[in-house]
N, C-alpha and C positions, 0 to 999 in steps of 0.2 A: 373660143377660138375658130377661126374659119379652117375647117379640116382641109380642104383644097389648098389654101395658103401654105399650109404646113407641109403637105405632101409635095407640092411644087418646091417649096424651099429645099427639103431634103435630097432632092435629086443632086445637088452641088455639095452634099454633106461632107465628104472626105476633103475637098479642097478647102472649104470654109474651115473645118476643124484645124486643119494644118496651118491655116493662116492666123486663127485666133487662140488657139489652146496650145500650151506649153506641154512638154514631154511629162511633166508631173500632174497634168490634168488642170492646172491653174489657168485662168483667162489672161493672155496677154493685154487684151482690151475688149471692150464691148463693141460690136459691129454697129455702125449708125444706120445702115440699110436693113430694113425691116426682115428681107429675106434671109439675110445672113444672121441677123439677131436671133430669129426663129430657131435656126439650127443649133446656135450656141445653147440657147434657152432648153431645147429639146434635150440636149446633153446634160444640161445641170439637173433637169426635172427628174432624169434616170436615178439620181441620188435619193429621191423620196419612194418609199414603198407605197404603191396603190393601196388604199383602205386603211392606212394609218393616219392618225392625226398627229400634229406637232404643236407645241406651243412656240413663241416667237424665239426663245432661246435656244431650242432645239433646232429650229430653222436656221438661225444664225450660225449654229455650230457646224451644221452641215454645209453652208455656203462659204464659210471662212477660208477652207482650203482652196476654193474655187476663185475667190477675188476679195480684196481687202474691204470694198465697200458693200458689205452685206445688204445694207438698207436699199441701195439702188437695185441690187440684184434681185432681191426679195420683191420690190415693186415691179419690176419688169416682169418676173414670173407670174405675179397676180395680174397685172394689167394685160398680159398676153394669153391669159387662161391656162397656164400650166399649174398653178396653184390657185385654191380659193381660201378665202379667210371669212371666219365668222366668229365672234364672241372670243376673240383672242387666239383661235385654234386655226391652223392651216391644214390642208390636205392636198394631194396631188389630184389635180382635175382634168389634166391634159397630157399631150405629149405621145410620142411613139412608145411602144411596148416591146422590149427585147425578148424574143421568144425563145432563146437559146436554153 
């Protein structure tokens, strides 16, 4: 993923999250504009621990509370470089890091 694109998108993070994420953390909808989608995907990527690998069932179980269409959400995460996949295993490959 293009790091400057994510950095640019994160400037409007709070407004985007208020618009697309419910109080329980589930997604109301997936943004169609790439800048907003990157913000939402960055939030979802926080559900994955850097350095850990996950099989598809584990990924789906982590994504299900966020959105019922786990296949689409998983595909977005891979296509935008937040997750990588090889040999049926997934791992976090991008996104911001919470340094709290």
